[in-house]
C-alpha positions as CSV (number, residue, x, y, z in Angstrom):
1,X,98.8,155.3,95.4
2,X,96.8,153.3,92.9
3,X,97.7,149.7,92.3
4,X,98.6,148.8,88.7
5,X,95.9,147.1,86.8
6,X,96.4,143.3,86.5
7,X,95.3,141.2,83.6
8,X,95.3,137.7,85.0
9,X,93.7,134.8,83.2
10,X,92.2,131.6,84.6
11,X,94.6,129.6,82.4
12,X,97.6,131.3,84.0
13,X,96.2,130.4,87.4
14,X,95.7,126.8,86.3
15,X,99.4,126.6,85.2
16,X,100.4,128.1,88.6
17,X,98.4,125.6,90.6
18,X,99.6,122.7,88.4
19,X,103.2,123.5,89.0
20,X,102.6,123.8,92.7
21,X,100.9,120.3,92.8
22,X,103.4,118.5,90.5
23,X,106.5,120.4,91.8
24,X,107.8,120.0,88.2
25,X,107.4,122.2,85.2
26,X,107.4,119.3,82.7
27,X,104.8,117.2,84.5
28,X,102.6,120.3,85.0
29,X,102.8,121.1,81.3
30,X,101.7,117.5,80.5
31,X,98.8,117.9,83.0
32,X,97.7,121.2,81.3
33,X,98.2,119.7,77.8
34,X,100.7,122.4,76.7
35,X,104.4,122.4,76.0
36,X,106.8,123.2,78.8
37,X,108.1,126.4,77.1
38,X,104.5,127.7,76.8
39,X,103.8,127.0,80.5
40,X,107.1,128.5,81.6
41,X,106.6,131.6,79.5
42,X,103.1,132.2,80.9
43,X,104.3,131.9,84.5
44,X,107.2,134.3,83.8
45,X,104.7,136.8,82.5
46,X,102.6,136.3,85.6
47,X,105.6,136.9,87.8
48,X,106.5,140.0,85.8
49,X,102.9,141.3,86.3
50,X,102.9,140.6,90.0
51,X,106.6,141.7,90.4
52,X,107.3,138.7,92.6
53,X,109.1,135.3,92.2
54,X,106.5,132.5,92.6
55,X,108.8,129.5,92.5
56,X,112.3,128.6,93.6
57,X,113.7,127.1,90.4
58,X,117.2,126.3,91.9
59,X,116.3,122.8,93.1
60,X,115.3,119.7,91.1
61,X,111.9,119.7,92.9
62,X,110.3,123.0,92.2
63,X,108.9,124.7,95.4
64,X,106.8,127.8,95.9
65,X,108.4,130.8,97.5
66,X,106.7,132.2,100.6
67,X,104.8,134.8,98.7
68,X,104.2,132.1,96.0
69,X,102.4,129.9,98.5
70,X,100.1,132.7,99.5
71,X,99.2,133.5,95.9
72,X,98.7,129.8,95.0
73,X,96.2,129.5,97.9
74,X,94.2,132.4,96.5
75,X,94.5,131.0,92.9
76,X,92.9,127.8,94.1
77,X,90.0,129.8,95.6
78,X,89.6,131.8,92.3
79,X,89.6,128.6,90.3
80,X,87.1,127.0,92.6
81,X,84.7,130.0,92.3
82,X,85.1,130.0,88.5
83,X,84.2,126.3,88.5
84,X,81.2,127.1,90.7
85,X,79.9,129.6,88.1
86,X,80.2,127.0,85.4
87,X,78.4,124.3,87.5
88,X,75.6,126.7,88.4
89,X,74.9,127.2,84.7
90,X,75.3,123.5,83.9
91,X,73.0,122.4,86.7
92,X,70.2,124.7,85.5
93,X,70.0,122.4,82.5
94,X,70.6,119.0,84.2
95,X,72.2,118.6,87.6
96,X,73.3,115.1,86.8
97,X,75.7,115.9,84.1
98,X,79.3,117.3,83.9
99,X,82.3,116.4,86.0
100,X,82.1,115.6,89.7
101,X,85.4,115.2,91.6
102,X,85.0,112.6,94.3
103,X,87.4,111.8,97.1
104,X,87.3,108.3,98.7
105,X,89.2,106.8,101.6
106,X,91.4,103.7,100.7
107,X,89.6,101.4,103.2
108,X,86.3,102.0,101.3
109,X,87.0,102.8,97.6
110,X,88.3,99.4,96.4
111,X,85.5,97.6,98.1
112,X,82.5,99.8,97.5
113,X,83.1,101.6,94.2
114,X,82.9,98.4,92.0
115,X,79.4,98.0,93.3
116,X,78.4,101.6,92.6
117,X,80.1,102.7,89.4
118,X,78.0,100.6,87.0
119,X,74.6,101.7,88.3
120,X,75.8,105.4,88.6
121,X,76.8,105.3,85.0
122,X,73.6,103.6,83.9
123,X,71.4,106.1,85.8
124,X,73.4,109.2,84.9
125,X,75.4,108.6,81.7
126,X,76.3,112.3,81.4
127,X,77.8,112.5,84.9
128,X,81.6,112.0,84.8
129,X,83.1,110.9,88.2
130,X,86.8,111.6,88.8
131,X,87.9,109.6,91.8
132,X,90.8,110.4,94.1
133,X,91.8,108.0,96.9
134,X,93.6,109.4,99.9
135,X,93.6,109.6,103.7
136,X,90.8,111.5,105.3
137,X,92.7,114.6,106.4
138,X,94.3,115.0,102.9
139,X,90.8,114.7,101.3
140,X,89.3,117.2,103.6
141,X,92.1,119.7,102.8
142,X,91.5,119.2,99.1
143,X,87.8,119.6,99.6
144,X,88.3,122.9,101.4
145,X,90.6,124.2,98.7
146,X,88.1,123.3,95.9
147,X,90.3,120.6,94.4
148,X,87.5,118.1,95.2
149,X,83.7,118.5,95.1
150,X,82.5,115.8,97.5
151,X,83.9,113.0,99.7
152,X,82.7,109.5,100.5
153,X,84.3,108.9,103.9
154,X,83.8,107.7,107.4
155,X,81.8,110.1,109.6
156,X,81.7,112.2,111.7
157,X,84.2,114.9,110.6
158,X,85.0,117.8,112.9
159,X,85.5,120.6,110.4
160,X,83.5,123.8,110.0
161,X,82.1,124.8,106.7
162,X,81.1,121.3,105.5
163,X,77.7,119.6,105.2
164,X,77.4,115.9,105.7
165,X,74.9,113.2,104.8
166,X,75.1,109.8,106.5
167,X,74.3,107.0,104.0
168,X,74.9,103.7,105.7
169,X,76.7,101.9,108.5
170,X,79.2,99.1,108.0
171,X,79.8,96.6,110.7
172,X,83.3,95.3,111.7
173,X,84.4,91.7,111.8
174,X,87.4,90.1,113.5
175,X,90.0,88.4,111.3
176,X,92.0,85.7,113.1
177,X,94.9,83.4,112.1
178,X,93.9,79.8,111.9
179,X,94.5,78.2,115.3
180,X,94.1,81.4,117.3
181,X,92.3,80.8,120.6
182,X,89.4,83.1,119.7
183,X,88.5,80.9,116.7
184,X,86.8,78.6,119.2
185,X,84.2,81.4,119.8
186,X,81.2,81.8,117.5
187,X,81.0,85.4,118.4
188,X,83.6,87.8,119.9
189,X,83.1,90.4,122.6
190,X,85.0,93.6,122.2
191,X,86.7,93.0,125.6
192,X,88.0,89.6,124.3
193,X,90.5,91.5,122.1
194,X,92.3,93.0,125.0
195,X,94.2,89.7,125.7
196,X,95.7,89.4,122.2
197,X,98.0,91.3,119.8
198,X,96.0,93.5,117.4
199,X,97.3,94.6,114.0
200,X,96.4,98.2,112.9
201,X,96.8,100.5,109.9
202,X,99.4,103.2,109.9
203,X,98.8,106.6,111.5
204,X,96.5,108.8,109.5
205,X,93.9,106.1,108.6
206,X,90.6,106.8,110.2
207,X,90.1,103.0,110.5
208,X,93.0,102.8,112.9
209,X,91.3,105.3,115.3
210,X,88.0,103.4,114.9
211,X,89.7,100.1,115.8
212,X,91.4,101.6,118.8
213,X,88.0,102.9,120.0
214,X,86.5,99.5,119.7
215,X,89.2,97.7,121.7
216,X,89.1,98.8,125.3
217,X,92.8,98.2,126.2
218,X,94.4,96.9,123.0
219,X,97.8,95.3,122.8
220,X,98.8,96.9,119.6
221,X,101.5,95.2,117.6
222,X,103.4,98.4,116.7
223,X,106.2,96.6,115.0
224,X,103.9,95.7,112.1
225,X,101.7,98.5,110.9
226,X,100.1,98.3,107.4
227,X,99.3,100.8,104.7
228,X,96.3,98.9,103.4
229,X,93.6,96.4,104.5
230,X,95.2,93.9,102.1
231,X,98.5,94.1,103.9
232,X,96.6,93.6,107.2
233,X,95.0,90.6,105.8
234,X,98.3,89.1,104.7
235,X,99.9,89.7,108.2
236,X,96.9,87.9,109.8
237,X,97.4,85.0,107.3
238,X,101.1,85.0,108.4
239,X,100.0,84.4,112.0
240,X,101.3,87.7,113.4
241,X,98.1,88.8,115.1
242,X,94.4,89.5,114.7
243,X,92.8,92.6,113.1
244,X,89.4,94.2,112.5
245,X,88.0,94.4,109.0
246,X,84.9,96.3,107.7
247,X,82.1,94.3,106.2
248,X,82.9,95.1,102.5
249,X,86.5,94.0,103.0
250,X,85.5,90.4,103.9
251,X,83.2,90.1,100.9
252,X,86.1,90.0,98.4
253,X,87.2,86.9,96.5
254,X,90.6,87.4,98.2
255,X,89.1,86.0,101.4
256,X,88.7,82.7,99.7
257,X,92.4,82.7,98.9
258,X,93.2,82.9,102.6
259,X,90.6,80.4,103.7
260,X,93.2,77.9,105.0
261,X,95.0,80.7,106.9
262,X,92.3,83.1,108.2
263,X,89.1,82.7,110.0
264,X,86.4,85.5,110.3
265,X,84.2,85.9,113.3
266,X,81.4,88.4,114.0
267,X,81.2,90.5,117.1
268,X,78.5,89.9,119.7
269,X,75.5,92.1,118.9
270,X,75.3,95.0,118.7
271,X,78.4,94.8,116.5
272,X,80.6,97.9,116.4
273,X,80.3,99.7,113.0
274,X,81.4,102.8,111.2
275,X,79.1,105.4,109.6
276,X,79.8,106.2,105.9
277,X,78.5,109.3,104.2
278,X,79.1,112.2,101.8
279,X,80.8,115.5,102.8
280,X,80.8,118.7,100.7
281,X,81.4,122.4,101.1
282,X,78.4,124.2,102.5
283,X,78.5,126.7,99.6
284,X,78.7,124.0,97.0
285,X,76.3,124.8,94.2
286,X,75.3,121.3,93.2
287,X,73.1,120.1,96.0
288,X,70.8,118.4,93.5
289,X,73.8,116.4,92.2
290,X,74.7,115.3,95.7
291,X,71.1,114.2,96.4
292,X,71.0,112.2,93.1
293,X,74.4,110.5,93.8
294,X,73.3,109.7,97.4
295,X,70.1,108.1,96.1
296,X,71.9,105.8,93.6
297,X,74.4,104.8,96.3
298,X,71.7,103.8,98.8
299,X,69.7,102.0,96.1
300,X,72.7,99.8,95.1
301,X,74.4,99.1,98.4
302,X,75.8,95.6,98.7
303,X,74.4,93.2,101.3
304,X,75.6,93.5,104.9
305,X,75.3,97.3,105.1
306,X,72.5,99.2,107.0
307,X,71.0,101.9,104.9
308,X,70.1,105.1,106.8
309,X,67.1,107.3,105.8
310,X,67.7,110.8,104.4
311,X,65.4,113.3,102.7
312,X,66.2,115.2,99.5
């Protein structure tokens, strides 16, 4: 039995994915720059063509039906492939133009991007960076689905189908409340941390796992977990415990505001550090764009970071 011929459009698939992401028809319509009746009508037509119900509309928060989730997954793949066709044609003319959707982890974005955005814009004025800040696992999922093009995150990542490029390493420092016994040390050994309470980020932050790996047997203060480095800094200032901060996070002006409450100490060399790099889908068509972006990032790294060599 022959299947009926379908006439799906990319715009209908965009509406479908927008509703799935926003879980609300009104917000999805705003995102797609159309009226809500227009979006709803197009999705009804899509449901009629497919002869399925894509969304459960009985709840305030719209949710995909089981078959809707499967179709939405495929719709994202189709949109990603369509975007790839467009980027292939665009990159033939100039690889450093058009839109690049970049995911950044929250322990890096606020501290590194202010250094990078001005030189990137100066070097490649036709390149439009759309930034999304999220936890590593969420970013990797969005990269795999085609919602993002490239990630700037801590490495390594253990996912198949991705290529990676290490750009630099960032050392860790110890942030201590004023009067803490370890403030008497000029440098701190990793084993020194085992005798004192350590403040960490919430589960899901890669920096939490890195800090746990640095401390041999940490006494984690589980009653106080933080959602950001700034909250960690504030809890140290309140005298609750010590924490580990990456190099870029101690270069901010905010450090000066806490000078009477926080002291920063380096680790005994070689200091523990994290590797930062780019991650993208192996089939991504814009390799030249990745290389160009990597080059600008390395050229304009702030002090305190160790650049790693790579070849274009």
